[in-house]
C-alpha positions as CSV (number, residue, x, y, z in Angstrom):
1,X,22.3,119.4,105.6
2,X,24.0,122.5,104.2
3,X,27.1,122.0,102.1
4,X,29.8,124.3,100.8
5,X,30.5,122.8,97.4
6,X,31.4,123.5,93.8
7,X,28.8,124.1,91.1
8,X,30.1,123.5,87.6
9,X,29.8,126.1,84.9
10,X,31.6,127.0,81.7
11,X,31.7,125.0,78.5
12,X,32.8,121.5,77.5
13,X,36.4,120.9,78.6
14,X,36.6,124.5,79.9
15,X,35.2,124.2,83.5
16,X,34.6,127.2,85.8
17,X,33.2,126.5,89.2
18,X,31.1,128.6,91.6
19,X,31.6,128.0,95.4
20,X,28.1,127.8,96.7
21,X,26.1,127.1,99.8
22,X,23.4,124.5,99.0
23,X,21.2,121.9,100.6
24,X,22.9,118.5,100.0
25,X,19.7,117.2,98.4
26,X,19.8,119.7,95.6
27,X,21.4,118.9,92.2
28,X,25.1,119.7,91.8
29,X,24.5,122.5,89.3
30,X,20.9,123.2,90.5
31,X,19.4,125.5,93.1
32,X,21.7,127.0,95.8
33,X,21.3,129.3,98.7
34,X,24.2,131.7,98.1
35,X,27.2,132.0,95.9
36,X,30.3,132.6,98.1
37,X,33.1,132.4,95.6
38,X,34.5,131.0,92.4
39,X,37.3,128.6,91.3
40,X,39.0,128.3,87.8
41,X,41.1,125.2,87.7
42,X,42.5,126.1,84.2
43,X,44.6,129.0,85.6
44,X,48.0,128.4,87.2
45,X,48.1,128.1,91.0
46,X,50.1,131.3,91.3
47,X,47.5,133.6,89.8
48,X,45.1,135.5,92.0
49,X,42.2,135.0,89.5
50,X,42.2,131.3,90.0
51,X,40.2,131.5,93.3
52,X,38.0,134.2,94.7
53,X,36.2,133.7,98.0
54,X,34.0,135.9,100.2
55,X,35.7,135.1,103.6
56,X,33.1,136.7,105.8
57,X,30.2,134.9,104.2
58,X,32.1,131.5,104.3
59,X,32.9,132.0,108.0
60,X,29.2,132.8,108.6
61,X,28.0,129.6,106.9
62,X,30.6,127.5,108.5
63,X,29.4,128.9,111.8
64,X,25.8,127.9,110.8
65,X,26.9,124.3,110.4
66,X,27.6,124.1,106.7
67,X,30.0,121.3,105.9
68,X,32.6,121.8,103.0
69,X,33.2,119.0,100.5
70,X,36.7,117.7,100.4
71,X,37.7,119.8,97.4
72,X,36.2,123.0,98.9
73,X,37.9,122.2,102.2
74,X,41.2,122.0,100.4
75,X,40.6,125.4,98.7
76,X,39.6,127.0,102.0
77,X,42.7,125.5,103.7
78,X,44.9,126.9,101.0
79,X,43.3,130.3,101.5
80,X,43.6,130.0,105.3
81,X,39.9,130.2,106.0
82,X,40.0,126.9,107.9
83,X,42.6,124.3,108.8
84,X,43.9,122.1,106.0
85,X,42.1,118.7,105.8
86,X,44.1,115.7,106.8
87,X,43.6,113.8,103.5
88,X,45.9,115.8,101.3
89,X,47.4,115.5,97.9
90,X,48.6,112.1,96.6
91,X,51.9,112.9,94.9
92,X,52.3,109.2,93.7
93,X,49.1,109.5,91.6
94,X,50.9,111.2,88.7
95,X,53.8,108.7,88.7
96,X,53.3,105.8,86.3
97,X,52.4,102.5,88.0
98,X,55.6,100.7,87.0
99,X,57.8,103.4,88.4
100,X,55.7,103.4,91.6
101,X,56.1,99.7,92.0
102,X,59.9,100.0,91.7
103,X,60.0,102.8,94.3
104,X,57.9,100.6,96.7
105,X,60.2,97.7,96.2
106,X,63.2,99.9,96.9
107,X,61.5,101.3,100.0
108,X,60.8,97.7,101.2
109,X,64.4,96.6,100.8
110,X,65.8,99.6,102.6
111,X,63.9,98.9,105.9
112,X,65.0,95.3,105.7
113,X,68.6,96.3,105.6
114,X,68.1,98.6,108.5
115,X,66.2,96.0,110.4
116,X,69.0,93.5,110.2
117,X,71.2,95.2,112.8
118,X,68.2,95.9,115.0
119,X,67.2,92.2,114.6
120,X,70.4,91.1,116.4
121,X,69.4,93.1,119.5
122,X,65.7,92.2,119.1
123,X,66.0,88.4,119.8
124,X,66.8,89.1,123.4
125,X,63.7,91.3,123.6
126,X,61.6,88.8,121.7
127,X,62.6,85.8,123.8
128,X,60.5,86.9,126.8
129,X,57.6,87.4,124.5
130,X,57.9,83.9,123.3
131,X,58.1,82.6,126.8
132,X,55.0,84.6,127.7
133,X,53.1,83.1,124.8
134,X,53.4,79.4,126.0
135,X,52.3,80.5,129.5
136,X,49.2,82.0,128.0
137,X,48.6,78.8,126.1
138,X,49.1,76.6,129.1
139,X,46.0,78.0,131.0
140,X,44.0,77.4,127.8
141,X,45.1,73.7,127.9
142,X,44.1,73.5,131.6
143,X,40.8,75.1,131.0
144,X,39.3,72.2,128.9
145,X,40.3,69.8,131.7
146,X,38.5,71.9,134.2
147,X,35.5,72.1,131.9
148,X,35.6,68.3,131.4
149,X,35.4,67.7,135.2
150,X,32.3,69.9,135.7
151,X,30.8,68.2,132.7
152,X,31.2,64.9,134.4
153,X,29.5,66.3,137.5
154,X,26.7,67.8,135.5
155,X,25.0,64.5,134.6
156,X,24.9,63.7,138.3
157,X,23.1,67.0,138.9
158,X,20.8,66.3,136.0
159,X,19.5,63.1,137.5
160,X,17.8,64.9,140.4
161,X,16.5,67.5,138.0
162,X,14.9,64.6,136.0
163,X,13.2,63.4,139.2
164,X,11.8,66.9,139.7
165,X,10.8,67.1,136.1
166,X,8.0,64.5,136.3
167,X,6.5,66.4,139.2
168,X,6.4,69.4,136.9
169,X,4.8,67.3,134.1
170,X,1.9,66.2,136.2
171,X,0.4,69.7,136.5
172,X,0.9,70.1,132.8
173,X,-1.2,67.1,132.2
174,X,-3.9,68.5,134.4
175,X,-3.9,71.7,132.4
176,X,-5.1,70.0,129.1
177,X,-7.8,68.3,131.1
178,X,-9.0,71.7,132.3
179,X,-9.0,72.9,128.7
180,X,-11.2,69.9,127.7
181,X,-13.8,70.9,130.2
């Protein structure tokens, strides 16, 4: 499968990436089919030199079925070569965990306060749901009774089957006799 992905270059702690078209089985920094751009993450986002892409070649390879990786899809989306991917940036990732937890608790408390006035109107709407639930349970209770009745009838039906079964056994006994011959 063809992939549009980043191939790492540069030195230790100073990465520079090439945007390449490569077979997914090839190594990350190994053989590739074509270089279609570059990406320098050390430069600020406002600078033009941060990303360079060959739009025509990228569109060609996308048309040939090449799939971009998530990072390359984001870069292409920012440069309007394809629609932005749905899984975007996580702004909470940079916030310390303790502060994140405080914000989550505040967010949980706020909907509860808003839900209280709505809860007063909701019981009327919930009451029919509660009534519907016992109705659904009632047939379940009746179902085992119905199952029990056929179960009682089943042994009566089994008795005639047992009578038929010995008839079927007789030919089976004859078969081993034939095998002995």
